[in-house]
C-alpha positions in Angstrom: 0.0 0.0 0.0 1.3 3.4 -0.9 1.5 6.4 1.5 -1.5 8.7 0.9 -0.5 11.9 -0.9 -3.3 14.3 -1.6 -3.2 16.3 -4.8 -6.8 17.0 -5.6 -7.6 17.8 -9.3 -8.3 21.4 -10.1 -10.2 20.6 -13.3 -13.1 20.2 -13.2 -13.3 22.2 -10.0 -17.0 21.3 -9.6 -19.0 19.3 -12.1 -22.6 20.1 -11.0 -25.2 17.9 -12.8 -28.3 19.1 -11.0 -29.4 21.7 -8.4 -32.6 22.7 -6.8 -33.7 24.2 -3.4 -33.2 20.9 -1.5 -30.2 19.1 -3.1 -27.2 19.3 -5.4 -25.9 16.4 -7.5 -22.3 16.4 -8.8 -19.9 14.1 -10.7 -16.9 13.8 -8.4 -13.6 13.3 -10.1 -11.1 10.6 -9.0 -8.6 12.0 -6.5 -11.0 14.4 -4.7 -12.1 13.6 -1.1 -15.8 13.6 -0.5 -15.4 15.4 2.9 -12.4 16.8 4.9 -10.1 14.6 6.8 -8.0 15.6 9.9 -5.1 17.1 8.0 -5.3 20.7 6.9 -4.4 19.7 3.3 -7.6 17.6 3.1 -9.8 20.7 3.6 -10.1 20.9 -0.2 -12.8 18.4 -1.0 -16.1 18.0 -2.8 -18.1 19.3 0.3 -16.0 22.4 0.9 -15.9 23.3 -2.8 -19.7 23.2 -2.8 -19.9 25.2 0.4 -18.0 28.0 -1.2 -20.9 28.5 -3.6 -23.7 27.1 -1.4 -22.7 27.5 2.3 -25.7 25.4 3.5 -24.5 22.3 1.7 -24.6 19.1 3.8 -22.8 15.8 3.2 -25.2 12.8 2.7 -22.9 10.0 1.7 -19.3 9.4 0.6 -17.3 8.0 -2.3 -13.7 6.9 -1.7 -11.2 9.6 -2.7 -10.0 7.5 -5.7 -13.5 6.6 -6.9 -15.2 8.9 -9.3 -18.9 9.4 -10.1 -22.3 10.6 -8.9 -22.8 12.1 -5.4 -25.9 13.9 -3.9 -25.7 16.6 -1.3 -28.5 18.1 0.8 -29.2 21.9 1.1 -31.2 21.8 4.3 -31.7 19.5 7.4 -35.0 18.0 6.3 -33.6 16.9 2.9 -30.5 15.6 4.7 -32.6 13.4 6.9 -34.7 12.1 4.1 -31.7 11.3 1.9 -29.6 9.7 4.6 -32.6 7.5 5.6 -32.8 6.2 2.0 -29.1 5.3 2.1 -29.3 3.7 5.5 -32.5 1.7 4.6 -31.2 0.6 1.2 -33.7 2.7 -0.6 -31.2 3.9 -3.2 -30.0 2.0 -6.2 -26.3 2.3 -7.0 -24.5 1.1 -10.2 -20.8 1.1 -10.4 -18.5 0.3 -13.3 -15.0 -1.2 -12.7 -12.2 -2.5 -14.8 -10.6 -5.5 -13.0 -7.5 -7.6 -13.5 -7.9 -10.8 -15.5 -10.7 -12.4 -17.3 -13.8 -13.2 -15.2 -15.2 -16.6 -16.1 -18.7 -16.1 -14.6 -21.0 -13.8 -16.6 -23.0 -12.7 -13.5 -23.5 -13.5 -9.9 -23.7 -12.3 -6.3 -21.0 -11.9 -3.8 -22.2 -12.4 -0.2 -19.1 -12.1 2.0 -19.1 -10.2 5.3 -16.5 -7.4 5.8 -14.7 -6.1 8.9 -11.8 -3.7 9.5 -8.3 -5.1 9.1 -7.1 -4.0 12.5 -3.5 -4.8 11.6 -3.6 -2.6 8.5 -6.0 0.3 9.0 -7.8 1.7 7.0 -8.0 -1.5 5.0 -10.9 -3.9 5.3 -11.0 -7.7 4.9 -13.4 -10.6 4.4 -14.4 -11.8 7.9 -17.4 -14.0 8.7 -17.7 -12.1 12.0 -17.9 -8.8 10.2 -20.9 -6.9 8.8 -23.0 -8.4 6.0 -21.9 -7.2 2.6 -23.7 -8.1 -0.7 -22.7 -7.1 -4.3 -24.3 -8.2 -7.6 -21.9 -8.3 -10.6 -22.4 -8.6 -14.3 -19.6 -8.8 -16.9 -19.9 -6.1 -19.6 -16.8 -6.8 -21.6 -13.9 -9.1 -21.6 -10.7 -7.4 -22.8 -7.2 -8.7 -23.5 -6.1 -9.0 -19.9 -9.0 -7.3 -18.0 -12.7 -7.3 -17.5 -15.2 -4.5 -17.5 -17.8 -5.3 -14.9 -21.0 -3.7 -13.5 -21.3 -3.8 -9.8 -24.5 -3.2 -7.8 -24.0 -3.1 -4.0 -26.9 -3.9 -1.8 -25.0 -2.7 1.3 -22.6 0.2 1.8 -19.6 -1.2 3.7 -16.2 0.6 3.6 -14.2 -0.5 0.5 -17.0 -3.1 -0.2 -16.5 -3.3 -4.0 -12.7 -3.3 -3.8 -12.6 -6.0 -1.1 -15.3 -8.1 -2.9 -13.5 -8.0 -6.2 -10.2 -8.9 -4.5 -12.0 -11.9 -2.9 -13.0 -13.1 -6.4 -9.4 -12.9 -7.5 -10.0 -9.9 -9.8 -8.6 -6.8 -8.1 -9.7 -3.4 -9.5 -7.0 -2.0 -11.7 -5.1 1.0 -10.2 -6.1 0.0 -6.6 -3.2 1.2 -4.4 -4.9 -0.2 -1.3 -5.4 -3.8 -2.3 -3.2 -4.2 -5.3 0.5 -5.0 -5.8 2.8 -2.9 -7.9 1.6 -4.5 -11.1 -2.0 -3.6 -10.3 -1.2 -0.1 -9.2 0.9 0.7 -12.3 -1.6 -0.9 -14.7 -3.7 2.3 -14.8 -3.2 5.9 -13.7 -6.1 5.8 -11.3 -8.5 3.4 -9.5 -10.8 2.1 -12.2 -14.0 2.3 -10.1 -16.8 4.7 -11.1 -20.2 5.4 -9.5 -22.1 5.6 -12.8 -25.7 5.8 -11.7 -27.5 6.8 -8.5 -31.3 6.4 -8.1 -33.3 7.7 -5.2 -36.5 9.5 -4.2 -36.7 13.2 -4.2 -37.1 14.4 -0.6 -40.0 16.8 -1.2 -42.1 14.7 -3.6 -40.9 11.1 -3.2 -40.6 11.0 -7.0 -37.9 8.5 -8.0 -35.1 10.2 -9.9 -31.9 8.9 -11.4 -28.6 10.5 -12.3 -25.9 9.0 -14.6 -22.3 9.9 -15.3 -20.7 7.7 -18.0 -17.7 5.7 -16.9 -14.3 6.7 -18.4 -13.0 3.2 -18.9 
């Protein structure tokens, strides 16, 4: 695992896909934190960038720093509560696209492997039957020369769930500097994991809405 060095992308500074009086939807670039960490350098993140334009912005959920894709933020407490409840109660639908190492043999399936913190190697996670339930559906989209493009639909939202589940299948996500060796890390310039589609209910109307940001792989 490499030491974390934070150099957030300046372009695009913010890719806002939708905005109304209760929420903001963005496409987060790879390399940008969702929210600040403890270190001063991590103050530059998706949340603080939005708050410079819309000071009332509230974090609802997170994407890993290296993961790109769709995120939704609330603009007031009522919307925050409504949106967070949907994420907690599995009322959202999330579709990720990943490029993984090797050729996956199975066209589709479900991974049901519990995940727990790897206490010897924080902040890494590991498969552990005593951990929290973690379920991911997968479907192969394309088999390439030495890699596979796969659609991932998590039913749960555990830390590093997709990265750990793909490692468990023997197909680590390319560019993964947490769970990959030097070959995996150097295979791509970034983690090949993208939150392509997010579907949820609009807080004020309960209308189901969906936002998509095409994967770059």
